[in-house]
C-alpha positions as CSV (number, residue, x, y, z in Angstrom):
1,X,47.0,21.4,30.3
2,X,46.0,23.2,27.4
3,X,45.4,22.0,24.1
4,X,47.0,18.5,24.9
5,X,44.1,16.0,24.3
6,X,46.1,13.0,24.8
7,X,47.8,14.1,27.8
8,X,44.3,15.2,29.3
9,X,42.9,11.7,28.5
10,X,45.8,10.1,30.2
11,X,45.9,12.1,33.4
12,X,41.9,10.9,33.2
13,X,42.6,7.2,32.8
14,X,45.9,7.2,35.2
15,X,43.7,8.9,38.2
16,X,40.5,6.4,37.4
17,X,43.1,3.6,37.7
18,X,45.2,4.1,40.9
19,X,41.6,6.0,42.8
20,X,39.0,4.4,41.9
21,X,39.7,0.9,43.0
22,X,41.4,2.5,46.2
23,X,38.1,3.9,46.9
24,X,36.3,0.5,46.4
25,X,39.0,-1.2,48.4
26,X,38.1,0.8,51.2
27,X,34.3,0.4,51.2
28,X,33.5,3.8,49.6
29,X,32.1,2.8,46.0
30,X,33.4,3.7,42.7
31,X,31.3,6.9,42.5
32,X,33.6,8.7,45.3
33,X,36.6,7.2,44.1
34,X,35.7,9.0,40.6
35,X,35.0,12.1,42.5
36,X,37.7,12.5,44.5
37,X,40.3,11.7,41.4
38,X,38.3,14.6,39.8
39,X,38.9,17.2,42.7
40,X,42.9,16.1,42.5
41,X,43.2,16.9,38.9
42,X,40.9,19.8,38.4
43,X,41.7,23.1,38.4
44,X,40.7,23.2,42.5
45,X,43.4,20.6,43.0
46,X,46.8,19.4,41.3
47,X,45.4,21.6,37.7
48,X,46.2,18.7,35.6
49,X,43.3,19.1,33.8
50,X,41.8,22.8,33.1
51,X,39.2,22.5,30.6
52,X,36.4,20.8,32.3
53,X,33.2,22.1,30.5
54,X,34.1,20.2,27.5
55,X,35.3,17.1,29.2
56,X,31.4,17.1,30.8
57,X,29.8,17.7,27.7
58,X,31.4,14.5,26.3
59,X,30.9,13.0,29.8
60,X,27.2,13.6,29.7
61,X,26.4,11.2,26.9
62,X,27.3,8.5,29.5
63,X,23.7,9.3,31.1
64,X,22.4,9.3,27.8
65,X,23.5,5.6,27.5
66,X,22.6,4.8,30.9
67,X,19.3,5.5,30.5
68,X,19.2,3.6,26.9
69,X,20.1,0.3,28.8
70,X,18.0,1.2,31.6
71,X,14.8,1.0,29.1
72,X,16.1,-1.9,27.6
73,X,15.3,-3.6,31.2
74,X,11.7,-2.1,31.4
75,X,9.5,-3.1,28.6
76,X,6.2,-0.8,28.1
77,X,3.9,-3.1,29.9
78,X,5.9,-2.7,32.6
79,X,6.1,0.7,32.3
80,X,2.3,0.8,32.2
81,X,2.3,-1.2,35.8
82,X,4.5,1.9,37.3
83,X,2.3,4.4,35.9
84,X,0.9,4.8,39.8
85,X,4.9,5.2,40.9
86,X,5.4,7.8,38.0
87,X,2.1,10.0,38.8
88,X,2.0,9.4,42.7
89,X,5.5,9.1,43.6
90,X,7.2,11.1,41.1
91,X,5.4,14.1,40.4
92,X,4.4,14.5,44.1
93,X,8.1,14.0,45.1
94,X,8.9,16.8,42.3
95,X,6.0,19.2,43.9
96,X,6.5,18.7,47.3
97,X,10.7,19.1,47.2
98,X,10.1,22.1,45.0
99,X,7.8,23.7,47.6
100,X,9.9,23.3,50.7
101,X,13.0,24.6,48.9
102,X,11.4,27.1,47.6
103,X,9.8,28.3,51.2
104,X,13.8,27.8,52.2
105,X,15.3,30.0,50.2
106,X,12.7,32.8,50.6
107,X,13.2,32.3,54.2
108,X,16.8,33.6,54.1
109,X,16.1,36.5,51.6
110,X,15.5,35.4,48.1
111,X,12.5,36.9,46.3
112,X,9.7,34.5,45.3
113,X,10.7,34.2,41.6
114,X,14.1,33.3,42.3
115,X,13.2,31.2,45.0
116,X,10.9,29.0,42.8
117,X,13.7,28.4,40.2
118,X,16.3,27.2,43.0
119,X,13.4,24.9,44.5
120,X,12.6,23.3,40.8
121,X,16.4,23.1,40.4
122,X,17.5,21.6,43.6
123,X,14.3,19.1,43.4
124,X,16.1,17.2,40.9
125,X,18.1,14.6,41.5
126,X,21.1,12.8,39.5
127,X,20.1,10.2,37.3
128,X,23.8,8.9,36.8
129,X,24.7,8.9,40.8
130,X,21.1,7.1,41.5
131,X,20.9,4.7,39.2
132,X,24.5,3.7,38.6
133,X,24.2,3.2,42.7
134,X,20.8,0.9,41.8
135,X,23.0,-1.0,39.2
136,X,25.7,-1.9,41.5
137,X,23.6,-3.0,44.1
138,X,21.6,-5.3,41.7
139,X,18.1,-3.9,43.0
140,X,16.9,-2.4,39.4
141,X,14.2,-4.5,39.9
142,X,13.0,-4.3,43.0
143,X,10.6,-1.5,44.2
144,X,13.6,0.4,45.4
145,X,14.8,0.7,41.8
146,X,11.1,1.0,40.4
147,X,10.5,3.9,42.5
148,X,13.9,5.8,41.6
149,X,13.5,5.1,38.0
150,X,9.7,6.5,38.5
151,X,11.2,9.6,40.3
152,X,14.2,10.4,37.9
153,X,11.9,10.0,34.8
154,X,9.6,12.6,35.9
155,X,12.6,15.0,36.8
156,X,13.6,14.3,33.2
157,X,10.2,15.0,31.7
158,X,10.0,18.2,34.0
159,X,13.1,19.9,32.7
160,X,11.6,21.5,29.6
161,X,8.5,22.9,31.3
162,X,11.1,24.4,34.1
163,X,13.3,25.8,31.6
164,X,10.0,27.3,29.8
165,X,8.9,28.9,32.8
166,X,11.9,30.6,33.8
167,X,11.7,33.9,31.4
168,X,8.1,34.3,32.6
169,X,9.3,34.1,36.6
170,X,12.1,36.7,35.6
171,X,9.3,39.1,33.9
172,X,7.5,38.9,37.1
173,X,10.7,40.4,39.3
174,X,10.6,43.3,36.8
175,X,7.2,43.9,34.7
176,X,4.2,45.7,35.6
177,X,1.4,43.1,36.2
178,X,-0.5,44.6,33.0
179,X,1.9,43.8,31.0
180,X,2.6,40.8,32.3
181,X,-1.0,39.6,31.5
182,X,-0.4,40.5,28.1
183,X,2.9,38.6,27.7
184,X,1.1,35.8,29.4
185,X,-1.8,35.8,26.4
186,X,0.7,36.2,24.2
187,X,2.4,32.9,24.9
188,X,-1.0,31.2,25.1
189,X,-1.8,32.7,21.5
190,X,1.3,31.4,20.0
191,X,0.5,28.6,17.3
192,X,3.8,27.0,18.0
193,X,3.4,26.3,21.7
194,X,0.1,24.2,21.2
195,X,1.8,22.6,17.9
196,X,4.5,21.1,19.8
197,X,2.1,18.7,21.8
198,X,1.5,17.2,18.4
199,X,5.2,17.1,17.4
200,X,6.2,15.4,20.5
201,X,3.4,12.6,19.8
202,X,4.3,12.4,15.9
203,X,7.7,12.0,17.0
204,X,7.3,9.0,19.4
205,X,4.9,7.0,16.6
206,X,7.6,7.6,14.2
207,X,10.0,6.3,16.8
208,X,7.5,3.1,17.5
209,X,6.7,2.2,13.9
210,X,11.1,2.6,13.1
211,X,11.9,0.3,15.8
212,X,9.5,-2.1,14.9
213,X,9.6,-1.9,10.8
214,X,13.3,-0.7,10.3
215,X,15.5,-1.3,13.4
216,X,14.6,-4.9,14.2
217,X,15.3,-6.0,10.5
218,X,18.2,-4.4,10.1
219,X,19.4,-5.7,13.8
220,X,18.3,-9.1,12.1
221,X,20.5,-8.7,9.1
222,X,23.7,-7.4,11.7
223,X,23.1,-10.4,13.4
224,X,23.1,-13.0,10.4
225,X,26.6,-10.7,8.9
226,X,28.1,-11.7,12.5
227,X,30.5,-8.9,12.5
228,X,30.5,-7.5,15.8
229,X,32.0,-4.0,15.3
230,X,28.8,-3.6,13.2
231,X,26.4,-4.1,16.3
232,X,28.5,-2.4,18.5
233,X,28.5,1.2,15.8
234,X,25.0,0.0,15.8
235,X,24.1,0.5,19.3
236,X,25.7,3.8,19.4
237,X,23.8,5.0,16.5
238,X,20.6,4.2,18.2
239,X,21.8,5.9,21.4
240,X,23.0,9.2,19.8
241,X,19.8,9.1,17.4
242,X,17.1,8.8,20.3
243,X,18.9,11.5,21.6
244,X,18.7,13.8,18.7
245,X,15.3,13.1,18.5
246,X,13.9,14.4,21.7
247,X,16.5,16.8,22.1
248,X,15.2,18.3,18.4
249,X,11.6,18.6,19.7
250,X,13.3,20.1,23.0
251,X,13.4,17.5,25.3
252,X,15.5,16.0,27.1
253,X,18.2,13.6,25.5
254,X,18.5,11.2,28.4
255,X,14.8,10.6,28.3
256,X,14.6,10.3,24.6
257,X,17.4,7.5,24.9
258,X,15.3,6.0,27.9
259,X,12.3,5.7,25.6
260,X,14.2,4.2,22.9
261,X,15.5,1.2,25.1
262,X,12.0,0.8,25.9
263,X,11.1,0.4,23.0
264,X,13.4,-2.6,22.3
265,X,13.1,-3.9,25.5
266,X,11.5,-7.0,24.2
267,X,14.0,-7.5,21.0
268,X,15.5,-10.2,20.9
269,X,18.9,-8.7,20.4
270,X,18.7,-6.8,23.9
271,X,21.2,-9.0,25.7
272,X,23.8,-7.8,22.4
273,X,23.0,-4.3,22.6
274,X,23.7,-4.6,26.4
275,X,26.9,-6.4,25.9
276,X,28.0,-4.1,23.3
277,X,27.3,-0.7,25.5
278,X,28.2,-1.1,28.7
279,X,32.0,-0.4,28.6
280,X,30.9,2.6,27.1
281,X,28.5,3.4,29.6
282,X,30.9,2.3,32.7
283,X,33.8,4.7,31.2
284,X,31.7,8.0,30.3
285,X,30.0,7.6,33.6
286,X,33.0,7.3,35.3
287,X,34.2,10.4,33.1
288,X,30.9,12.5,34.2
289,X,31.7,11.9,37.9
290,X,35.4,12.8,37.7
291,X,33.9,16.4,35.9
292,X,31.3,17.1,38.8
293,X,35.0,16.4,41.0
294,X,36.5,19.1,38.9
295,X,34.1,21.6,38.7
296,X,33.8,22.2,42.5
297,X,34.8,25.7,43.2
298,X,36.8,25.4,46.2
299,X,37.2,29.2,46.6
300,X,33.6,30.0,46.6
301,X,33.8,27.3,49.4
302,X,36.1,29.0,51.6
303,X,34.6,32.4,51.2
304,X,31.0,30.8,52.8
305,X,32.0,27.5,54.2
306,X,29.2,28.1,57.1
307,X,26.2,28.9,54.3
308,X,27.4,26.2,52.0
309,X,27.7,23.1,54.4
310,X,24.0,24.6,56.3
311,X,22.3,24.9,52.6
312,X,23.9,21.1,51.6
313,X,22.5,19.7,54.8
314,X,19.1,21.3,54.3
315,X,18.8,20.5,50.9
316,X,19.4,16.6,51.8
317,X,17.5,16.9,54.9
318,X,14.8,18.0,53.1
319,X,14.8,15.7,50.0
320,X,15.4,12.5,52.7
321,X,12.1,13.6,54.9
322,X,10.0,14.0,51.4
323,X,10.9,11.2,50.0
324,X,10.7,8.9,53.0
325,X,7.6,10.4,54.3
326,X,5.9,9.2,50.1
327,X,7.5,6.0,50.3
328,X,5.9,5.4,53.7
329,X,2.7,6.1,51.9
330,X,3.4,3.8,49.0
331,X,3.8,1.1,52.0
332,X,7.3,0.1,51.2
333,X,9.8,-1.5,53.6
334,X,11.5,0.7,56.1
335,X,14.8,-0.5,54.9
336,X,13.8,0.3,51.1
337,X,12.4,4.1,52.6
338,X,15.6,5.1,53.6
339,X,17.5,3.5,51.1
340,X,15.2,5.6,48.4
341,X,15.6,8.7,50.3
342,X,19.4,8.2,50.6
343,X,19.9,7.5,46.5
344,X,18.1,10.8,45.7
345,X,19.0,13.0,48.3
346,X,21.6,14.9,46.2
347,X,21.0,17.6,43.7
348,X,20.8,16.5,40.0
349,X,23.3,17.4,36.5
350,X,20.4,19.1,35.5
351,X,20.6,21.6,38.3
352,X,23.7,23.0,36.5
353,X,21.6,23.7,33.5
354,X,18.7,25.2,35.4
355,X,20.9,27.6,37.1
356,X,23.0,28.6,34.3
357,X,19.8,29.3,32.2
358,X,18.4,31.1,35.4
359,X,21.3,33.4,35.6
360,X,21.2,34.4,31.9
361,X,17.5,35.3,32.3
362,X,18.4,37.5,35.5
363,X,16.7,35.6,38.1
364,X,20.0,34.9,40.0
365,X,22.7,36.9,40.2
366,X,26.5,35.1,39.2
367,X,27.3,34.7,43.2
368,X,24.1,33.1,44.3
369,X,24.8,30.9,41.0
370,X,28.2,30.0,42.4
371,X,27.3,29.2,45.4
372,X,24.3,26.9,44.6
373,X,26.5,25.0,42.0
374,X,29.3,24.0,45.0
375,X,25.7,23.3,46.9
376,X,24.7,20.7,43.9
377,X,28.2,19.5,43.7
378,X,28.8,18.9,47.3
379,X,25.8,17.4,47.6
380,X,26.6,14.8,44.6
381,X,29.5,13.9,46.4
382,X,27.8,13.3,49.6
383,X,25.9,10.6,48.3
384,X,28.5,7.9,48.3
385,X,29.2,8.8,51.7
386,X,25.9,8.2,52.9
387,X,25.3,5.1,50.9
388,X,28.2,3.7,52.8
389,X,26.8,4.7,56.1
390,X,23.8,3.3,55.3
391,X,25.2,-0.5,54.4
392,X,27.7,0.1,57.3
393,X,25.4,1.3,60.3
394,X,21.4,1.7,59.7
395,X,20.9,-1.4,57.5
396,X,21.8,-3.6,60.3
397,X,19.8,-2.1,62.8
398,X,16.6,-1.8,59.9
399,X,17.2,-5.6,59.5
400,X,17.1,-6.2,63.4
401,X,14.0,-3.9,64.0
402,X,12.1,-5.0,60.9
403,X,13.0,-8.9,61.5
404,X,9.3,-9.5,60.5
405,X,9.5,-8.0,57.4
406,X,10.8,-8.7,53.9
407,X,13.2,-6.1,53.9
408,X,15.1,-5.3,50.8
409,X,16.3,-8.4,49.6
410,X,13.7,-10.3,51.5
411,X,11.9,-13.7,50.4
412,X,9.2,-11.2,48.8
413,X,11.8,-10.0,46.6
414,X,13.4,-13.6,45.9
415,X,12.4,-16.3,43.7
416,X,12.2,-19.3,45.5
417,X,13.1,-21.5,42.9
418,X,15.4,-19.6,41.3
419,X,16.7,-17.9,37.5
420,X,18.1,-20.5,35.1
421,X,20.0,-19.0,32.2
422,X,20.0,-21.4,29.0
423,X,22.9,-21.2,26.5
424,X,22.2,-22.8,23.1
425,X,18.7,-23.7,22.1
426,X,18.8,-26.5,19.5
427,X,17.4,-29.9,20.2
428,X,19.2,-30.4,23.4
429,X,19.0,-27.2,24.9
430,X,15.1,-27.4,24.3
431,X,14.3,-30.6,26.1
432,X,15.9,-29.0,29.1
433,X,14.0,-25.8,29.1
434,X,10.8,-27.5,28.6
435,X,11.7,-29.7,31.5
436,X,12.9,-26.9,34.2
437,X,10.2,-24.5,32.8
438,X,7.2,-26.9,33.4
439,X,8.5,-27.0,37.3
440,X,7.9,-23.1,37.6
441,X,11.6,-21.9,37.2
442,X,12.4,-18.9,35.6
443,X,14.2,-19.3,32.0
444,X,16.4,-16.7,30.0
445,X,17.5,-18.4,26.7
446,X,20.3,-17.3,24.4
447,X,21.2,-18.4,21.1
448,X,23.8,-17.1,18.5
449,X,21.9,-18.5,15.4
450,X,19.2,-16.1,14.2
451,X,17.4,-18.7,11.9
452,X,16.9,-20.6,15.1
453,X,15.4,-17.9,16.9
454,X,13.2,-16.8,14.3
455,X,12.1,-20.3,13.8
456,X,11.3,-21.1,17.4
457,X,10.1,-17.4,18.0
458,X,7.1,-19.1,15.5
459,X,6.0,-21.6,18.0
460,X,5.9,-18.6,20.8
461,X,9.2,-19.3,22.6
462,X,11.2,-16.4,22.9
463,X,15.1,-16.5,22.5
464,X,17.6,-13.6,23.1
465,X,20.4,-13.5,20.7
466,X,24.1,-13.6,21.7
467,X,27.2,-15.6,22.1
468,X,27.4,-17.4,25.6
469,X,30.9,-17.5,24.9
470,X,30.9,-13.7,26.2
471,X,31.4,-12.4,29.6
472,X,29.7,-9.2,28.5
473,X,26.7,-11.4,27.1
474,X,26.5,-13.7,30.7
475,X,26.4,-10.1,32.3
476,X,23.6,-9.0,30.4
477,X,21.6,-12.0,30.7
478,X,21.9,-11.4,34.9
479,X,24.3,-14.1,35.4
480,X,25.2,-13.2,38.9
481,X,21.3,-13.5,39.8
482,X,21.3,-16.8,38.1
483,X,20.8,-20.0,40.1
484,X,22.0,-22.1,37.1
485,X,23.7,-22.1,33.8
486,X,23.0,-24.8,31.1
487,X,25.5,-25.0,28.4
488,X,23.7,-26.7,25.9
489,X,25.9,-25.4,22.9
490,X,27.5,-27.6,20.2
491,X,31.1,-28.1,20.1
492,X,33.0,-29.9,22.6
493,X,35.8,-27.1,22.7
494,X,33.4,-24.3,22.7
495,X,31.1,-25.9,25.5
496,X,34.3,-26.4,27.9
497,X,35.1,-22.3,27.2
498,X,32.2,-21.1,28.2
499,X,32.2,-23.8,31.2
500,X,35.8,-22.4,32.4
501,X,34.2,-18.6,31.8
502,X,31.5,-19.1,34.2
503,X,33.3,-21.2,37.1
504,X,36.0,-18.1,37.0
505,X,33.3,-15.4,37.5
506,X,30.8,-16.9,38.8
507,X,31.7,-19.7,40.8
508,X,28.8,-20.0,43.3
509,X,26.4,-20.7,40.1
510,X,25.7,-24.3,39.2
511,X,26.7,-25.3,35.8
512,X,25.0,-27.8,33.7
513,X,26.9,-29.1,31.0
514,X,26.2,-31.2,27.8
515,X,29.1,-33.8,27.5
516,X,30.0,-34.7,23.6
517,X,31.6,-38.1,25.1
518,X,33.4,-39.8,28.1
519,X,36.9,-37.6,27.5
520,X,34.9,-34.7,27.5
521,X,32.9,-35.6,30.2
522,X,36.4,-35.8,32.1
523,X,37.3,-32.5,31.0
524,X,34.5,-31.1,32.4
525,X,35.0,-33.1,35.6
526,X,38.4,-30.9,35.7
527,X,36.8,-27.4,35.6
528,X,34.4,-28.5,38.4
529,X,31.3,-29.2,36.3
530,X,29.4,-32.0,38.5
531,X,26.5,-31.8,36.8
532,X,26.6,-32.9,33.1
533,X,24.9,-35.6,30.3
534,X,26.8,-37.0,27.2
535,X,24.6,-36.7,24.9
536,X,24.2,-40.0,23.0
537,X,24.5,-42.0,26.1
538,X,21.0,-42.1,27.7
539,X,19.3,-42.3,24.0
540,X,21.7,-44.9,23.2
541,X,20.9,-47.3,26.3
542,X,16.9,-46.5,25.8
543,X,17.5,-47.7,21.9
544,X,19.2,-50.9,23.4
545,X,16.3,-51.4,25.9
546,X,13.7,-51.4,23.3
547,X,15.4,-53.6,20.8
548,X,16.2,-55.8,23.2
549,X,12.3,-56.1,24.1
550,X,11.7,-56.2,19.9
551,X,13.8,-59.3,20.0
552,X,12.0,-60.9,22.4
553,X,13.1,-59.8,26.3
554,X,10.6,-58.8,28.7
555,X,10.2,-55.4,29.0
556,X,10.8,-56.1,33.0
557,X,14.3,-58.0,31.4
558,X,15.2,-55.5,29.1
559,X,14.6,-52.8,31.5
560,X,16.9,-54.4,34.4
561,X,19.9,-55.0,31.5
562,X,19.7,-51.3,30.5
563,X,19.7,-49.9,34.0
564,X,22.6,-52.5,35.0
565,X,24.7,-51.7,32.1
566,X,24.2,-47.8,32.8
567,X,25.2,-48.2,36.3
568,X,28.6,-49.8,35.3
569,X,29.7,-47.2,32.4
570,X,28.9,-44.5,34.7
571,X,30.8,-45.9,37.5
572,X,33.6,-47.0,34.9
573,X,33.2,-43.0,33.9
574,X,34.4,-41.8,37.5
575,X,36.8,-44.7,38.3
576,X,39.0,-43.4,35.0
577,X,38.9,-40.2,35.9
578,X,42.4,-40.1,37.6
579,X,43.8,-41.9,34.8
580,X,42.6,-40.3,32.1
581,X,46.2,-38.6,31.1
582,X,47.8,-42.2,31.1
583,X,46.8,-43.7,28.4
584,X,48.3,-47.3,28.7
585,X,46.4,-47.8,31.9
586,X,43.2,-45.8,31.0
587,X,43.1,-48.4,28.0
588,X,43.8,-51.5,30.6
589,X,41.3,-50.5,33.1
590,X,38.7,-49.9,30.3
591,X,39.1,-53.8,28.5
592,X,39.1,-55.4,31.9
593,X,36.1,-53.7,32.9
594,X,34.1,-54.3,29.6
595,X,35.0,-58.0,29.9
596,X,33.9,-57.7,33.2
597,X,30.8,-56.1,32.1
598,X,30.1,-58.9,29.2
599,X,31.1,-61.8,32.1
600,X,28.4,-60.4,34.2
601,X,25.7,-59.5,31.7
602,X,26.4,-63.3,30.1
603,X,25.7,-64.6,33.8
604,X,22.8,-62.7,34.3
605,X,21.6,-63.5,30.8
606,X,21.8,-67.5,31.7
607,X,20.1,-67.1,35.1
608,X,17.5,-65.7,33.7
609,X,17.1,-68.5,31.2
610,X,17.2,-70.9,33.7
611,X,14.7,-69.4,36.0
612,X,12.4,-69.0,32.6
613,X,12.8,-72.9,32.1
614,X,12.0,-73.7,36.1
615,X,9.1,-71.5,35.5
616,X,8.0,-73.2,31.9
617,X,8.7,-76.4,33.7
618,X,6.8,-75.9,37.2
619,X,3.6,-74.9,34.8
620,X,4.0,-78.1,32.8
621,X,3.6,-80.4,36.0
622,X,0.8,-78.5,36.7
623,X,-1.4,-79.2,33.7
624,X,-3.7,-82.3,34.0
625,X,-2.5,-85.7,32.7
626,X,-4.2,-87.7,30.3
627,X,-5.6,-91.1,31.4
628,X,-4.6,-94.1,29.5
């Protein structure tokens, strides 16, 4: 399929639509579905698409975008708290795994320089597979998710030093020691290498200042315009710009995108960025996994099946052993250790780059690179299967043996009170939020009015920008992990639309809604919303109670009357629900109930007055009589 781009795109999408849902339904996960789709339509399958390199280059942008979205979830303070995992777990994993793999390849006949390069290349894991699996399991903020992120960050940073070391290792194989020493001295004396560190620091400072004084005011202005397409274009521009900045100074584009996300993690517009970029990330990541499946050269596999499978098994075993051991040192639970080892057991996408660079430099032969490329691709394809086995067989046993531990989803990782999302932070939403926050609930506040967001920001309240009527915003806010969603926005139709959206997509989440009036409350009840409050009902009753007190009633009398009225009106609200569509019956019932309430209240008032007169008479009889 040469030259027909539209047909290639159609084939890719058709394979995705057919095979990915099938793999998900079979319990194998979406990643394996993408890989199978790539194998099927690639040059070693039906050969429907042959230009795999261009597809991979485009698809790798999905990895970059995923790192940006992950960065939005990790603010600078949290990144600093992760420093022990980054330096201890991430760096140690990279060194230990590289040494173990290098020893293995030295034993099977590789020269030391080539074995070291292979060890460094295969020690890296796939950011796309690992973090996509973490996101699908909703464990981004658990110990497993944070440990995976720490390891992958170190690996992303290590790419440039590894590429820089390859020519030096190549020289070791064919250059006398004396000449090699002169080359090392010349490299140390090269001022460009020394200035590179200053360039990196300067670029980071510039990005930090730009995010604070340029990006955020621009996002605020875009929010004012309410042009959604402009916000989407701006989000894509941010990702590409961050990737280009780090690529221009020799660092990984994915690392630049991650740092760009971190710099904007505390922005009020974080959820809006997430919701706009999430669809692009999903499609591009799927395309990346398809490209990996297409790139597996099965001809090499058929020529050396025993060697290839032995290397794949050895690679996975070494990486899992190292990761499990390090996770044990960090006192992670048994289930978390094994899951971390499974998630990072494969070789990564950067291995393709390092191996090709090593072949160009003369460290590895073309045949060796072809075999290692198959090993990398098959290790990536094996990860979804290992995750499936972990969920199906190992997890239940680990839960049984670790019943005394919290486990992956145990009580240590779950907020006992739960997360509450409040949509609309006006006068109504503010009161609800203050009440719930005072009881220790984790609150996520969302409003679509930039002026309101800026106003409450002066009082130290963090509100995110977004339209609660969009499912993408609810997903970005973590609605699937919320215990309750409070709908406090204005507008009856809008409240009903959001309630219907939440009930359809998140049926297990409690919905608490603001009702405009009695009829609107009935509409909410029809949607299955049981927690609601008419926005003026209680305030009107409270004012009526205070008015009675001001007109001469005792506070106790006024409270009793107001309470009786509230109970009667609430009962009438529920009694009229079934007849809300029969206007004649509805009006008749309301009239009868109103008359009954008036009669009850009148009788109560007369009883109260009679009791007051009797009390006054008793007091008069007890007074001493004047003598004649």
